[in-house]
C-alpha positions in Angstrom: 14.0 -4.3 -6.9 12.8 -2.0 -5.2 9.3 0.2 -5.0 10.2 3.0 -7.5 13.4 3.5 -6.0 12.1 3.9 -2.3 12.5 1.0 0.2 10.3 2.6 2.7 6.6 3.8 2.2 5.3 6.4 4.9 1.7 5.6 6.0 -0.5 8.6 7.4 -2.9 8.2 9.6 -3.5 12.4 10.1 -2.9 15.2 8.2 -0.1 16.9 10.2 2.0 14.1 9.5 0.9 14.2 5.8 1.7 17.9 6.0 5.2 16.9 7.3 6.3 14.0 5.1 4.8 16.6 1.5 8.7 18.0 2.9 10.3 14.6 3.1 12.6 13.8 0.5 10.1 10.2 0.1 8.1 10.3 -3.2 5.1 7.7 -2.6 3.8 8.1 0.2 0.6 5.8 1.8 -2.6 7.2 2.8 -4.5 5.0 5.4 -7.3 6.5 6.8 -9.1 9.8 5.9 -12.8 11.3 5.7 -14.0 11.4 2.0 -14.3 15.6 1.9 -10.7 15.6 3.3 -9.8 13.1 0.3 -9.3 15.6 -2.5 -7.7 18.6 -0.4 -5.0 15.7 0.7 -4.3 14.3 -2.4 -3.9 18.6 -4.3 -1.3 18.6 -0.7 0.5 15.6 -2.1 0.6 16.8 -5.2 1.2 20.2 -4.7 5.0 18.6 -3.7 5.1 16.3 -6.3 4.5 13.3 -4.2 2.3 10.3 -5.4 -0.1 8.7 -3.2 -1.8 5.4 -2.9 -5.1 5.6 -1.5 -6.6 2.8 0.9 -9.8 2.9 -0.5 -10.7 0.5 2.9 -10.5 3.4 5.2 -11.8 5.8 3.4 -14.8 7.1 6.3 -18.1 8.0 4.1 -17.1 6.0 0.6 -18.4 2.5 0.6 -15.8 0.6 -1.1 -17.2 -1.3 -3.9 -16.6 -1.2 -7.9 -18.5 2.6 -7.9 -16.3 3.9 -5.0 -12.7 3.3 -6.6 -14.2 4.7 -10.4 -14.9 7.8 -8.3 -11.3 7.8 -6.9 -9.7 7.0 -10.2 -11.2 9.6 -12.5 -12.2 12.2 -9.6 -9.6 12.1 -6.9 -6.9 10.9 -9.5 -4.7 8.4 -6.7 -1.1 7.3 -7.9 -3.1 3.9 -6.6 -5.4 2.2 -4.8 -4.8 0.0 -2.1 -7.6 -2.9 -1.3 -8.6 -6.0 0.7 -11.3 -6.4 -2.0 -10.6 -8.4 -5.4 -13.6 -5.5 -7.5 -11.3 -3.0 -6.2 -8.1 -4.3 -7.5 -9.9 -5.4 -11.0 -11.3 -1.7 -11.6 -8.2 0.4 -10.8 -6.5 -1.6 -13.1 -9.0 -0.9 -15.2 -8.7 2.9 -14.7 -4.2 2.6 -14.9 -4.0 3.3 -11.6 -2.0 1.1 -9.5 -3.5 -1.9 -8.2 -2.3 -3.2 -4.5 -4.0 -5.8 -3.5 -3.8 -6.0 0.7 -3.8 -9.6 2.2 -3.8 -10.1 6.2 -1.7 -13.8 6.0 -3.9 -15.3 9.7 -2.9 -18.9 9.1 -2.3 -21.3 6.5 -5.9 -21.2 5.1 -5.6 -17.2 4.6 -2.2 -17.4 2.6 -3.8 -20.3 -0.1 -6.5 -18.0 -0.5 -4.0 -15.0 -1.0 -2.3 -17.5 -3.8 -5.9 -18.6 -5.5 -7.0 -14.8 -4.8 -3.9 -13.3 -6.5 -3.6 -15.7 -9.3 -6.8 -14.6 -10.5 -5.6 -11.4 -10.1 -3.0 -10.5 -11.0 -2.8 -7.0 -8.9 0.8 -5.1 -9.7 1.9 -5.5 -5.9 0.8 -7.6 -3.4 1.0 -6.0 0.1 0.8 -8.8 3.2 0.7 -8.4 6.8 1.8 -8.9 9.3 4.9 -8.1 7.0 7.2 -9.9 10.1 7.2 -12.9 8.4 10.5 -13.3 5.9 10.6 -16.9 5.3 6.4 -16.6 4.4 7.8 -13.1 2.2 10.3 -15.2 0.6 8.2 -18.4 -0.3 5.4 -15.9 -1.7 8.2 -13.6 -3.9 9.5 -17.0 -5.6 6.0 -18.5 -6.3 3.8 -16.0 -6.9 6.6 -13.2 -9.6 4.6 -10.6 -8.6 6.2 -7.9 -6.2 5.4 -7.9 -2.3 5.2 -4.9 0.2 5.4 -5.7 3.8 3.6 -3.6 6.2 2.1 -4.6 9.7 3.8 -5.2 13.0 7.4 -3.9 11.5 8.7 -1.8 14.3 12.8 -2.0 14.0 15.1 -0.9 11.2 17.0 -5.0 11.6 13.3 -5.8 11.0 12.5 -3.3 8.2 15.8 -5.0 6.4 14.5 -8.5 7.4 11.7 -8.1 5.1 13.9 -6.6 2.1 16.0 -9.3 2.8 13.3 -11.9 1.8 12.4 -10.5 -0.8 9.8 -7.9 -0.2 10.1 -4.6 -2.6 9.3 -2.0 0.0 7.8 -1.9 3.5 5.1 0.2 4.4 5.4 1.6 7.9 3.4 4.7 10.2 6.2 4.1 12.4 7.8 8.0 12.1 11.2 6.6 13.4 11.8 3.9 10.6 10.9 6.9 8.2 13.8 9.1 9.6 16.5 6.1 9.5 15.6 6.0 5.4 
C-alpha cells in the first residue's frame, strides 16, 4: 500500500524548493514552513502544476493554529490536506472533508501510549510519526491502529526509507533532496 501512488512525500521549507518540485513527477508535496502572506500563492503555484499540497498548519507563521485557522485554511486556501499535532485541527479538517494527518512525536513509551489514545479518539486519515527511523514501532502501530502511517524525521538514507516502508509505513515524508531524487 502507498500514499496515492507515492512512496516519498517531499517536504519543503523554501519557495525555491517548491518551484523545483512543482516540475517534478511527485503529485503530493508537504509544505512545512510558510508565512500566511505567501500561503495562497504557494497553493496556486502547486495547483497550476496539478500538484496537491499538504499544509503543516502548526508551522504557518502569522496563523494561530486553532479551529478558526483550520476553517480558514480549509475554506479559503483549500489544500489537499492538513498536517497538525493538534486534535482540534484534525477534527476541523475532517469536518471540512480535507485530508487530516495527525503528527505525533514518539519520544518515549508515554508518548506512544498517548498516540494510541488520541488516534483511537480522533481517527485521522493518516498518522505521521517522528522520528521515522523506528521500524519496529511503525510495525507495531500499523498492526494495532489500522490507520495508515507516514514516517518522517531523521530519515537520512534510501535504506531507512525502505525500512520504514517495509515496516508498514505507506510513505515517508522527507526534506532530503537526495532521497527525492532517488524516487
